C-alpha positions as a Markdown table, in Angstrom:
| # | Residue | x | y | z |
|---|---|---|---|---|
| 1 | Met | 92.3 | 84.6 | 125.7 |
| 2 | Leu | 93.3 | 84.7 | 122.0 |
| 3 | Tyr | 96.4 | 86.4 | 122.8 |
| 4 | Arg | 97.5 | 83.8 | 125.6 |
| 5 | His | 96.9 | 81.1 | 122.7 |
| 6 | Ala | 99.0 | 83.0 | 120.3 |
| 7 | Ala | 102.0 | 83.3 | 122.8 |
| 8 | Lys | 102.0 | 79.6 | 123.6 |
| 9 | Gln | 102.2 | 78.8 | 119.9 |
| 10 | Ile | 104.7 | 81.1 | 119.2 |
| 11 | Lys | 106.8 | 79.8 | 121.9 |
| 12 | Leu | 106.0 | 76.2 | 120.7 |
| 13 | Leu | 106.8 | 76.9 | 117.3 |
| 14 | Arg | 110.2 | 78.4 | 118.0 |
| 15 | Ile | 111.1 | 75.6 | 120.5 |
| 16 | Gln | 110.3 | 73.1 | 117.7 |
| 17 | Asn | 112.3 | 75.1 | 115.1 |
| 18 | Gly | 115.3 | 75.2 | 117.4 |
| 19 | Leu | 115.3 | 78.8 | 117.7 |
| 20 | Thr | 116.2 | 81.0 | 120.5 |
| 21 | Gln | 114.6 | 84.1 | 121.2 |
| 22 | Lys | 117.2 | 86.3 | 120.0 |
| 23 | Glu | 117.2 | 84.2 | 116.7 |
| 24 | Leu | 113.5 | 84.7 | 116.3 |
| 25 | Gly | 113.7 | 88.5 | 117.2 |
| 26 | Glu | 116.3 | 88.7 | 114.4 |
| 27 | Ala | 114.3 | 87.1 | 112.0 |
| 28 | Leu | 111.2 | 89.3 | 112.7 |
| 29 | Asp | 113.2 | 92.3 | 113.1 |
| 30 | Val | 112.2 | 93.0 | 117.1 |
| 31 | Thr | 114.4 | 92.3 | 119.9 |
| 32 | Asp | 114.7 | 89.2 | 122.0 |
| 33 | Lys | 113.2 | 91.0 | 124.9 |
| 34 | Tyr | 110.1 | 91.6 | 122.8 |
| 35 | Ile | 109.6 | 88.1 | 122.0 |
| 36 | Ser | 110.1 | 87.3 | 125.6 |
| 37 | Leu | 107.3 | 89.8 | 126.6 |
| 38 | Ile | 104.9 | 88.1 | 123.8 |
| 39 | Glu | 105.7 | 84.9 | 125.1 |
| 40 | Lys | 105.1 | 85.5 | 128.7 |
| 41 | Cys | 101.6 | 87.4 | 127.9 |
| 42 | Ser | 103.2 | 90.5 | 129.2 |
| 43 | Arg | 102.6 | 92.4 | 126.0 |
| 44 | Lys | 100.1 | 92.2 | 123.1 |
| 45 | Ala | 101.6 | 92.6 | 119.6 |
| 46 | Ser | 100.3 | 94.3 | 116.4 |
| 47 | Leu | 98.4 | 92.0 | 114.0 |
| 48 | Phe | 101.2 | 92.8 | 111.7 |
| 49 | Phe | 103.5 | 91.1 | 114.0 |
| 50 | Tyr | 101.3 | 87.9 | 114.3 |
| 51 | Arg | 101.2 | 88.0 | 110.6 |
| 52 | Asp | 105.0 | 88.2 | 110.3 |
| 53 | Val | 105.2 | 85.1 | 112.9 |
| 54 | Ala | 102.5 | 83.0 | 110.7 |
| 55 | Asp | 104.7 | 83.8 | 107.6 |
| 56 | Phe | 108.0 | 83.1 | 109.1 |
| 57 | Phe | 106.6 | 79.8 | 110.4 |
| 58 | Lys | 104.2 | 79.2 | 107.3 |
| 59 | Val | 101.1 | 78.9 | 109.5 |
| 60 | Ser | 97.8 | 80.5 | 109.5 |
| 61 | Leu | 96.6 | 83.2 | 111.6 |
| 62 | Asp | 94.1 | 80.8 | 112.8 |
| 63 | Phe | 96.8 | 78.4 | 113.9 |
| 64 | Leu | 98.3 | 81.1 | 116.1 |
| 65 | Phe | 95.0 | 82.3 | 117.7 |
| 66 | Ile | 92.2 | 79.7 | 117.6 |
| 67 | Glu | 92.5 | 76.8 | 119.8 |
| 68 | Ser | 90.8 | 73.9 | 117.7 |
| 69 | Ala | 88.2 | 71.5 | 119.1 |
| 70 | Gln | 90.6 | 68.7 | 118.5 |
| 71 | Ala | 93.1 | 70.0 | 120.4 |
| 72 | Lys | 90.7 | 70.7 | 123.2 |
| 73 | Gly | 89.9 | 67.0 | 122.9 |
| 74 | Asn | 86.4 | 67.5 | 121.9 |
| 75 | Ile | 86.9 | 65.4 | 118.5 |
């Protein structure tokens, strides 16, 4: 479940920042196919990859993995 949320967040951040999968892949030193697999939840990445994503977009790992109560509409 956590990986699905991370996949959605990565895609959202990528689109909000106007990046293609290829551009994000180049920035993170992976292929665009790898980014696609992550975004489709077809592959789980290492924690190091998610850390690199968080650093690149200047967000926390919590932001990638944990759906907040506010986002769920509980607050």
